[in-house]
C-alpha positions in Angstrom: -3.3 -5.3 -2.1 -1.9 -6.6 -5.4 -2.6 -4.2 -8.2 -2.5 -4.0 -12.0 -2.1 -0.4 -13.2 -2.8 0.0 -16.9 -1.1 3.1 -18.3 1.1 3.1 -15.3 4.1 4.5 -17.2 2.2 7.6 -18.1 2.0 10.9 -16.2 -0.8 10.3 -13.7 -0.4 6.5 -13.8 3.2 6.6 -12.7 2.3 8.7 -9.7 -0.5 6.3 -8.9 2.1 3.6 -8.8 4.2 5.7 -6.4 1.1 6.1 -4.2 0.2 2.4 -4.2 3.8 1.5 -3.2 3.7 4.1 -0.5 0.4 2.7 0.8 2.0 -0.7 1.2 0.8 -2.6 -1.8 2.2 -6.1 -1.8 2.6 -6.1 -5.6 2.2 -3.6 -8.4 2.3 -4.6 -12.1 2.3 -1.9 -14.7 0.8 -2.8 -18.1 1.7 -0.1 -20.7 2.3 -0.2 -24.4 4.7 2.7 -24.0 3.1 4.6 -26.9 2.8 7.6 -24.6 4.3 6.4 -21.4 7.9 6.2 -20.3 9.7 3.1 -18.9 11.8 5.5 -16.8 8.7 6.7 -14.9 8.0 3.3 -13.4 9.2 3.2 -9.8 10.7 -0.1 -8.5 9.7 -2.5 -7.1 6.7 -2.1 -9.5 7.2 -4.3 -12.5 6.7 -3.0 -16.0 5.2 -5.2 -18.7 5.0 -3.8 -22.2 1.8 -4.9 -23.8 -1.7 -4.2 -24.9 -4.6 -4.0 -22.5 -6.8 -5.8 -25.1 -4.5 -8.8 -25.0 -6.8 -10.9 -22.8 -4.4 -13.9 -22.6 -1.7 -11.5 -21.3 -3.9 -9.8 -18.8 -5.2 -13.2 -17.6 -1.7 -14.6 -17.1 -0.6 -11.5 -15.2 -3.5 -11.7 -12.9 -3.1 -15.4 -12.1 0.7 -15.4 -11.9 0.8 -12.5 -9.4 -2.5 -13.0 -7.6 -3.7 -9.6 -8.6 -6.9 -8.4 -6.8 -7.5 -4.9 -8.1 -7.0 -2.9 -11.3 -6.5 0.8 -11.7 -7.2 1.7 -15.3 -5.3 4.7 -16.5 -4.7 3.7 -20.2 -6.6 5.8 -22.7 -6.4 8.2 -25.6 -7.2 11.6 -24.1 -6.9 14.5 -26.5 -10.2 16.3 -27.1 -9.2 17.7 -30.5 -7.7 14.5 -31.7 -10.9 12.6 -30.7 -13.0 14.8 -33.0 -10.6 14.1 -35.9 -10.2 10.4 -35.1 -13.3 9.1 -33.4 -12.8 5.6 -34.5 -9.4 5.3 -32.8 -10.9 6.7 -29.6 -13.8 4.3 -29.5 -11.5 1.5 -30.3 -8.9 2.4 -27.6 -11.2 3.7 -24.9 -14.2 1.4 -25.2 -13.4 -1.8 -27.2 -10.0 -2.4 -25.6 -11.4 -1.4 -22.2 -14.1 -4.1 -22.5 -11.5 -6.7 -23.5 -9.6 -5.7 -20.3 -12.7 -6.0 -18.2 -13.5 -9.5 -19.6 -10.0 -10.7 -18.8 -10.2 -9.3 -15.3 -13.6 -10.7 -14.5 -12.5 -14.1 -15.9 -9.4 -14.0 -13.7 -11.5 -13.2 -10.6 -10.3 -9.6 -10.1 -13.4 -7.9 -8.6 -12.1 -4.4 -7.7 -11.7 -1.7 -10.4 -10.8 2.0 -10.3 -11.4 3.9 -13.5 -9.5 7.1 -14.2 -12.3 9.0 -16.0 -12.9 12.6 -16.9 -15.1 15.6 -16.1 -15.5 15.9 -19.9 -18.4 13.5 -19.5 -20.4 16.6 -18.3 -19.9 18.5 -21.6 -20.2 22.2 -21.2 -22.4 23.0 -18.1 -23.8 26.5 -17.8 -23.2 26.6 -14.0 -20.5 25.4 -11.6 -19.1 23.9 -9.5 -20.0 20.6 -11.3 -21.4 17.9 -9.0 -21.9 14.2 -9.7 -25.7 14.7 -10.2 -25.2 17.1 -13.2 -26.5 15.8 -16.5 -23.8 13.9 -18.5 -23.8 15.4 -22.0 -20.3 15.0 -23.6 -19.6 17.3 -26.5 -16.7 15.3 -28.0 -15.8 11.7 -28.7 -13.2 11.7 -25.9 -15.8 12.4 -23.2 -18.4 10.1 -24.8 -16.0 7.2 -24.8 -15.3 7.7 -21.2 -19.0 7.8 -20.4 -19.7 4.7 -22.5 -17.1 2.8 -20.5 -18.5 4.1 -17.2 -21.9 2.8 -18.2 -20.4 -0.6 -19.1 -18.9 -0.7 -15.6 -22.4 -0.4 -14.2 -23.7 -3.3 -16.2 -20.7 -5.4 -15.3 -21.2 -4.6 -11.7 -24.8 -5.9 -11.9 -24.0 -9.0 -13.9 -20.6 -10.1 -12.5 -20.3 -8.5 -9.0 -17.6 -6.1 -10.1 -16.9 -3.3 -7.6 -15.8 -0.1 -9.1 -15.1 3.6 -8.6 -14.9 6.1 -11.4 -13.0 9.3 -10.8 -13.9 12.3 -12.9 -11.4 15.2 -13.1 -10.1 17.9 -15.5 -6.5 19.0 -15.3 -3.8 17.1 -13.5 -0.8 19.3 -12.8 2.4 19.5 -10.8 5.0 16.7 -10.2 6.5 14.5 -7.6 10.2 14.4 -6.9 10.4 11.4 -9.3 7.8 11.9 -11.9 6.5 14.8 -14.0 4.7 15.7 -17.1 6.1 15.0 -20.6 3.8 14.6 -23.5 4.4 14.7 -27.3 2.6 16.9 -28.4 2.2 18.9 -25.2 -1.3 20.4 -24.9 -1.6 21.3 -21.2 -1.2 24.9 -20.1 1.2 24.6 -17.2 3.9 22.5 -19.0 3.6 24.8 -22.0 4.0 27.9 -19.8 7.1 26.3 -18.2 8.5 25.4 -21.6 8.5 29.1 -22.4 10.2 29.9 -19.1 12.8 27.3 -19.9 13.4 28.7 -23.4 11.9 25.8 -25.3 9.1 27.9 -26.7 8.9 31.6 -27.6 5.6 32.5 -26.1 2.3 31.2 -24.7 -0.9 31.6 -26.7 -3.8 33.0 -24.7 -7.0 31.9 -26.5 -9.5 34.6 -25.8 -9.5 37.4 -23.2 -13.1 38.5 -23.4 -14.8 35.7 -21.5 -17.3 36.5 -18.7 -14.8 35.9 -16.0 -13.0 38.1 -13.6 -10.0 38.7 -15.9 -11.5 37.7 -19.2 -9.6 34.4 -19.6 -10.9 30.9 -19.2 -11.1 29.4 -15.7 -10.2 25.8 -15.1 -9.6 23.2 -12.4 -6.0 22.2 -11.7 -5.4 19.3 -9.3 -1.9 18.3 -8.1 -1.1 14.9 -9.5 -0.1 13.6 -6.1 -3.5 14.5 -4.7 -5.1 12.7 -7.7 -3.1 9.6 -7.1 -4.0 9.5 -3.4 -7.7 9.7 -4.4 -7.3 6.6 -6.6 -5.9 4.6 -3.6 -8.6 5.9 -1.3 -11.2 4.8 -3.9 -9.8 1.2 -3.7 -10.1 1.2 0.1 -13.6 2.6 0.0 -15.0 -0.2 -2.0 -15.6 -2.3 1.0 -18.5 -0.1 2.0 -19.5 1.4 -1.3 -19.1 -1.2 -4.1 -20.0 1.2 -7.0 -19.4 5.0 -6.9 -18.6 8.0 -9.1 -16.5 10.8 -7.6 -15.5 14.2 -9.0 -12.1 15.5 -8.1 -12.0 19.3 -8.1 -10.0 22.1 -6.6 -12.8 22.9 -4.3 -12.8 26.6 -5.0 -13.2 29.0 -7.9 -10.6 27.5 -10.2 -7.7 29.3 -11.8 -7.7 31.6 -14.8 -5.2 31.5 -17.6 -3.9 34.9 -16.5 -3.5 33.6 -12.9 -1.5 30.6 -14.1 0.8 33.0 -16.1 1.2 35.4 -13.2 2.1 32.6 -10.8 4.5 30.9 -13.2 6.3 34.3 -13.8 6.7 34.7 -10.0 7.8 31.1 -9.4 10.3 30.8 -12.3 11.5 34.4 -12.4 11.1 34.6 -16.1 9.0 37.0 -18.2 7.0 34.3 -20.1 5.8 36.3 -23.1 2.1 35.8 -24.2 0.3 36.1 -27.5 -3.3 37.1 -27.6 -5.2 34.7 -29.9 -8.8 34.2 -30.8 -11.1 32.0 -28.8 -11.0 28.3 -29.6 -14.4 26.9 -30.7 -16.0 25.0 -27.8 -13.9 26.4 -25.0 -16.3 27.1 -22.1 -15.6 30.1 -19.9 -15.5 28.1 -16.7 -15.0 24.4 -15.9 -14.7 23.7 -12.2 -15.8 20.5 -10.4 -16.9 20.0 -6.8 -15.2 17.3 -4.8 -17.6 17.4 -1.8 -18.7 13.8 -2.2 -15.2 12.2 -2.1 -14.3 14.6 0.8 -17.3 13.5 2.8 -17.2 9.7 2.0 -13.5 9.0 1.7 -12.0 11.9 3.7 -10.0 12.9 0.6 -8.5 16.4 1.0 -6.0 17.9 -1.4 -2.7 18.6 0.3 -0.9 20.5 -2.5 -3.8 22.5 -3.9 -2.3 26.0 -3.9 -1.5 27.0 -7.5 2.0 28.2 -6.5 2.8 24.8 -5.0 1.6 23.1 -8.2 3.7 25.3 -10.4 6.7 25.1 -8.1 6.7 21.3 -8.1 6.3 21.2 -11.9 9.1 23.7 -12.4 11.4 21.9 -10.1 10.9 18.6 -12.0 11.4 20.4 -15.4 14.6 22.1 -14.1 16.0 18.9 -12.8 15.0 16.8 -15.8 15.6 19.1 -18.8 15.5 16.1 -21.2 12.5 14.6 -19.4 12.6 10.8 -19.4 14.9 10.6 -22.4 17.7 8.1 -21.6 16.5 7.6 -18.1 16.4 4.0 -16.8 13.6 2.7 -14.6 13.6 4.7 -11.4 14.6 2.9 -8.2 
């Protein structure tokens, strides 16, 4: 296996690179513009190339020089609120640039493609867990751009023989020994909670405590980033028998509420973690939990670090050992 990983210097992408190397990939090339990623997150012997996925000549050259035969596409704009404010940027980055990438790959003879998608393609279902046969009704530009690209993959498969797998999931969380979560701005609950525990924030805002859930707060999927990465590698291996497939990646249970995350984080870190009760945010569904039955049955994927305490422990360990994140850190060896 000789892989191109777009966005491989980002949070999930860097762990996918780790997993590819662990799985014995002969070559891993990371293509990242470093607008959000970190050079220090790229594990050697993977090679980091700073560039744009829409640079077709660059992608073509990389594929031919290194004999690449698969692409894992992790590069995308991914903030829901920002996508509502800047839809043009999201369609440009997630669709237009994605199609340029596909054109270069097809032209270079790369026939296997794994797309890191999102369960936001489903919109706001009124029941759960969400399965792959649910209607796709995105309620924001972010989800819509991911769905548009998925549909393009289907047409490319029919016209050019592309084999692809699209993985839909909600919240990646946790960390490996080498790589963890560092965004600017940070919008994800677990790193925000841990920032409070570390003294970098004063309190956590809890947006609504009157939802129709067991404790009144929103319930979400949280999947350990290492389990997500392993699913991407399994998806590559599964293309020999299933050339086109969509898989949900969910926690396989009832999900975790905001209060549960706070309680576990207090226990793991030993800090009080103050919270501020705030009004509901518009468009926040009470529950978003996906089923992963299909990928479990077809690819034998099973999360190994699904327990919420394990997820938080791993994230807290990485935060504690890397208080400045990737700042000043050279490429990991």
